[in-house]
N, C-alpha and C positions, 0 to 999 in steps of 0.2 A: 316433555316426551321422553321415554325409557331408549336404550341404545340400541333394542333388539326388537323395539320398532322401527327406529329410525334404519338400522339394519334390513331388516326388512321391505320397508317402503324401498329403500335401495335394489334390493332384490326383484321386485315387482315392476321399478322405474326401468331396470338393464331389461329383463325378461320383455316388455315391452318395446325397447329400443332392436332386439336384437328379432321382436316376430313382424317389427313392420319391415329389416331387411329381410327377412327369410318367406315374406310373403310378395315382397315384389324381385327377390332372387327367382322365388322359385318358378313366378308367372312367365318371368322374362327368360329365364332356364329351359323351358319346356319349348315354348316357342322356336327358342335357340335351336336345339335339340334337332327337333322335324327340320327348321332351313339346313342344318348342317347337313342331316342325312340325307335330303336331297339331293345336296349341290355335290356330296363327297359321290353318295349313292353306296348299294349295299357291302361293296369288297372292300373300299377305301376306309369304309367307317368302322370295318370292322379291323383292318389295317390298324388304323388311328387309336382304336379301342386296347389293341395288345400291344403297339409297341409304345404309346405314350403310357402304359399299364405298367410295362414292364421297367420302362423309368423310374415310374412316379414311384414302385415299388421300395424303391431307396427312399421315399418320401417319410417311410417310415424312421428314422433317424432324426426327419425336422420335426416330426409328430412327437416324439421319444422328449426330445430337447427341450421344444414349447413346455411340452406338460412338465419334465422336471424342472426349467427356468424357473415358470410359474408357481410350481410349490417352492423353492426354494424364497421367492422373493415374497410370497404369501409368508412363511414360517418365519423369516428375518421382518417381516412387517409386524406379525402380533407379535411378536419374539421382541425386539429390540427397537421397534418403529421405521418410518421410511427414508429414513438416512441409510439406514444398512442395504439398502437397496446396491448403491453402490458398490459394493464388496461383490456381492451376488453377480453383476452384469459385467464387471473386467474378470470375473471369474468364468463365468460362463462365457462371452464370447473369443475366448481361446480356447473353452474345448471345444464352440462351434467350428471354426478353422478347423482343428485339427481332426472332427470327421466330417468336414467337407471334402480334405483332401481322402481321407478313405473310400468316400462316396463315388469322387470322381476316379479313383484308380479301380475301385470294383466295377463301376460302372461302364469303365473304356473296356475292362478287361472282358467280364461275363455279359455285358450287354450285347458288344456287336459280335463277338459267338453266338450268342442267344438268335439275335435275328437272323444273320447268313446261313446257319445251322441247323438251327430247329424249327426254325417258326414256318407254317405252312404259308407262304405269299407266293403271289404269282410273280415269276419271276422277271418281268417289265416293270414292276413295282418297288422291288427290291432298292436298286439305289434311293428312290423315293423316304423309302421308311427307313434309312438309315438315318437320313437329313432329318428327319422327327425326330429319331430318337434321339440326336444332337444337339436341338435344339428345346426337347423336353429335361434332359439332362444337365444342362448349363445353367437351366432356368432352376432346375431344383438345387444345384451346387450355390445358387447365388440365396436363392430363399433361404437356404439352412445357416447361412451367415448373418441373417437379417432375425432368427431367433428370438434372440434377447431381446428386439423391441418388440416386437410382437407380444412377447411374453408380457413385457411389462407394462402394455396399452391395458391387456387382461387384467392383470396383476392389480392394477391400480385403477379396477371397472370403468375405463375411459370406451364403455361401449359403446355410447351415441356415434363416437369415429370410427370404430370398426365397422358401424351400420354402415354409415356413410362411405368405407373402402371399398365393402361388398356390394355396395349399387354400381357402384361404378364400376368395378370389376364386371357384373351383369348386363350392362349397357354395354359397356367396351366390346363385349364376348357379342353380343347380338348384334352389334355393327360391324363385326369382321364375317360373322355369318352369313350378313347382307352381301358384303365385298364380294365372299367365294362366289356366291351365285354370280355374278357380273364377271368375274374375269375370268379369258379364256387359256391363262398360262396353266399350270400342273395346281390342280386345287387343292388338292393336300397338302403340296408343299408349302403352298404359299400360308394356309392357315394351320402349319405348326409352326412357321416365324412369327405368324401374326401374334399368338397364344403367347408365343415365349416376351415379344415386347410388352403386352400388356401382365403379363409377372413381374416384370422388371419395374411398371408403373404401381404397381402394388406394393413392390419391396420400396420404394422410394416414400410414398408417402409415409409409409410406417417408422423407417427411420429419421425422415424430416421433419413426424410430428413430434416423436419422441425427443428430440435433441430442443424442440421449440416449449414443448409441454410439460416434461418428465424431468424436472431439474438435477438430480440422483442419478440419471441415464447418461453418463460423461466418461468417458476410457482416459485410467492414468495408468504407468507405466508398469508401478506395482501393484501386485494384487494378493490375495489370500489362497495362496496353496494350501492351505486345508479345505478353503471352500470350494475348489477346482478337484479338490478329490472328491468330495462328498457326493460335488456334482456326478464327475464320470463312475463312481460308485453306484448311484441313485440309477442313473441314465442306463449304465452296462445289465441291469437287470431287465430294468422296463423295455430296453431295446428288443432282449428277448423274447417278450412279450410282444412289440411289435411285428420283430422278425415275423413269430407263430402265424399274425394275421395276416400280413403279405405274404408268405408262401402261401397258406392258403387261396386268398385270393387270388395270386397271378398263376400258382399251380391248380386251379378250376380255370383258371383262362388256358392254359397248356394243353389240360386236360380236355377242355369242349373242342381246341384247336385240334389236336391228334387224332379224337374219333370223330368229331362229325365237322371238321372244317369252318374257316372266318365266317361265312353267314350267320353258323349259330353264335359264334362269337358277337356278332351286332346284338342279336338277340341278347347272349347275356349284359350287352352294354347296355341295352337300354332299361333292362331289369333294373341293373346300376344305378343309373341316375333315377329309377323309383326312389328305390331301397336308402339312395345317398339322400334323397329328399328330406325322408321320414329321418334319416339319419344325423340330419342336421337339425329338427324340429330337438330332439335328444340334447345333441351339443348343447343348442342355444341354453337349453334349462341348465347343463354342469359349467356351461361356461359362466352363468351369473348365480349360482351357488358356489363354486369351486371357491374364490379368494375368501371370503367368509369363513368356509369350513375348516380351511388348512388353516387359516388368525386361531378361531375359537379351540382348536386344538393344540396350535402352540399355546394359547394363553393358559390351557388345562382347565378352558371350561367343555365338559364333555358332555353335560346335559347339551350344550347350543349345537356341539358337534351331531348331536342322534338326533335330536329335531332336525337340524338341513339334510342328513342323512336319508330319513325318511320321509321328511319330506319334497328331499330329490329325487326318490324311487316314485313317490305316488303322481308328482307333479308332471313325469317326463311321461307314465305311462300312458295316463289318462288322457295329455293334450296327444300326444302319437294314436291313443287311442282311437278318438274323434274324429281321426284325418284316415286311420286304416279303414275303417267299415265303410266307406263308400269307395275308398280304392280300391279294394278287394270284390266288391260289388258290383262298380262301374268301370271296371277297368278294361274290358274290350269296345266301351264306349269312348272310353278318355286314351286309349290306345290309337283308336280309329279318327278321331278329332287331332289327337296331336301328331301321329306318323302320317295324316291320308293315306291313302291306297298303300304306302310304302311299310305293312308291317309282318317283320321276319316271322318265319315259322316259331313255334314256341317262344315266342313275346310274351303272351297273355298268361302263359302257365307259370313262365319263371317270375314276371314283375308280383302275379297275388304271392308265389311263394314267399317272394324275398323281402313281400308285406310282414309277413307271418314270423319269418325268422327273425325282422329287425325287432316288432313287439316282445318276442321271447327275449329277445338283447339288451333289451332295454335296461332289466333291473339288475344286470350287472353293470354298466357304468357306474353305478351312484357307489357300487363296494369300491371298484379299481380306487375313485376318489379318495375315499376313508383309508383303504390302503397307502395310498401316495404322502396325505396328512400325516402317517404314523412313521414314514420312510424304512417301513421294516417288507420291504417287496421281493426279495430272495426266495423265500419259499411259495409266495403267491405267482410271482412270473413263473417259476421251476414247473407247477402245476399244472397253472391255467395252460401256460405252451402247448404240454405235453397232451392235453386236452385237444386242444385244439387243433393242432396238427393231424389229431386222429381224425378230422374231415378228410383229407386225401386220400391217404390206403383206402378207406371207405367209402368214398366217391368211386374211385378205380377199380375196383369188386368191382365196382356196381355197373359200370359204362363196360366192365372186360366180361362179364358176362350176358350183354346184349341189353340191358335196361334203358329205358330213357334217359336224356339227358334231366329230364326233374329230379332223375333222382340223385343228382349235385345237389340238389337245394334240400331233398330231406334229407338226406345224411348233414348235412349242415343244421339243419332245425333240431334234430335226434342229438347233434353234439352241444350244440348251444344249453340245451337244458342239461345236459350234465355240468358243463364248465358255469352254470349257475351255481347248482349245489357244492361245486369243488372250490368255487370261492367263496360262499359264504362258510363252508368248514374253516379254509383258513384265516378269515377275517376273524372269525371269533377266536382263535388261535391267539391275537395280534391286539383285539380291539372289544372291551367287554360290551358284551348285547345279549339278549334273549332270542335263542332259537325262536321261542314260540312268540315273544313279540314281533318278532320279523314275520312270520304265518298271518298272526292274529289281527296287525294292523297293514301290512303291505300285499299280502299274496289270496286270504282271502278275499277282503272288501274287492282289491282288480279283479280277481275272479269272478264274484259274482256282479260288477259292475259290466264287465264285458258279457255275459250271458245274459242278464237284462237289458243291454245296449242293442245286440244284435234282434232283436224279436222285433221290433215295430219296423226299421228297413230291411230285415228279409221279409216281411210280410207284401211293403212295399214293391219291392222288387221283384218278386211271386206276382201280383195283380195286373201291377202297368207295362205296358211296353216298353222297349225302350227309347230312349230319348233326354235331349236335354233336360225338359222338365220334370222327370223322373230322377235323374242324378242329382238336380236341385232341391227336390223334396229329402230325398233318400239324407245328405250333406245335414238340411234343414232340422230333420229328425236326430240325428247322428250329434250334431252338436246340442240340443236343447236336452237331451236325452243325458248326453253326457255330463253337461253342466248341471243338473240335476240331480243324478246320480251319485255324480262327485260331493254334491253338497252333505246329501242324504248319508251314501254309503261307507265313503272313503275316507271325509276329513274328518279330524277330532273335532272333540268339542270347543278349546282353543281358537282351532283356525276356522270353527264356523262364526264362531265370536268375534274374531279379524276379517272375517267376510261382512257380517251383521253392522261392525262398526265404519266400514267403509261405504256401506248400502246407504245408511241413515245419515253419514254426511254429507253423499251425493243428494239422499232425500232433501234433507234441510236446506241445501243450498241453492237447490229447484227452486226452493219455495220463496226466495228474497229478492 
């Protein structure tokens, strides 16, 4: 069996683990949000969304460093083997401690000022808001320090364990959601504290697993200072990119809060839950593909790199599209079932537009992964950060002239399209591929699939009354049509042959 086939099987196996995790976490999380919203109420839920969001905005350090550390893990594995991981770990852990201190100082200075001087919060909830912020900030500090451990699990493709931790996290969050409905003390305060404890459990699981199962992950007094400098340089430019997204997310939260108040922040938070669930689909594909993509680039196997780049783009889009069509069409019914009678104003439109924005942004993530593999991220992060930050002034203008809050999302969609074009341009300067191949292999087949996939579900939506049965039918139609159209329109001949071989093996084994 060839190495390519073995690697493809590993990607498929890891994707299955991730999607088992995803479906479980998604179902539990949807119910958890409903319970928490009912327990806290619209105002307190909105406060948590903004306060917790302001603390978590510093988590871009965490995400950026995780991506950087995993990139160097995989690059060294592809170039020098698994033993090289020890050097990366020891350089990365020292970088993480430095960034944790930076986040702590910035979080305490900027965050407390923002909550007490800028945020629109009822006076009697201000003290609790400060406590919730502290819980979120200290959890973030601990999470930043454990990044080299979590990144090692991803780099070693131990995604079965990653899936288990995600399931445990979802169950615990559902458990505390049920707890706060039964307590008489301040529910928002208890909720923030218990989420802090759950975060510590997750960190302990990651660190414990690495110490027991991944031998090269061990601390040494000596470390490679050149590696530390390389990680800092790579991370520095990626922090700029992550900072732009963080500023965009939190900035839009602030704009909505200033123009419309905490109640509309709740609608935005719920829409964020919807888009976050879809974003997780894409992230799962990236997690499954990323280790092999970086390793193939490190080995200078550029043919394999492009196969993974294009494959990641196609698979990510199709899987999210299959779920997006029922979500957009049945969003009103889903929100009613999910949240009951407590559906804040603008939640429906926000949620639908957030799904559209995710569909557009999906194509950008594979570009980012290839740029990470090359290590040439300076120009890419500069250009794309400027584009993403343009969302804020554009949204402010829309709201200032009196347009409805939905234009925050329309602005985001327009800028995401521009960002995709800019990303492709910068990638082309650092990695050899043809624009015509990208358009022919990715854009045109995905566009055709989208148009054809919409036809039958839209007809069903128009002909049937709103009901659970209609939603199930639309989900089934979207899934079947998505799979068939992907096979006929999107997959190339070698990918079709790979699928055919799997089906033949399954069919032949069923005969035995």
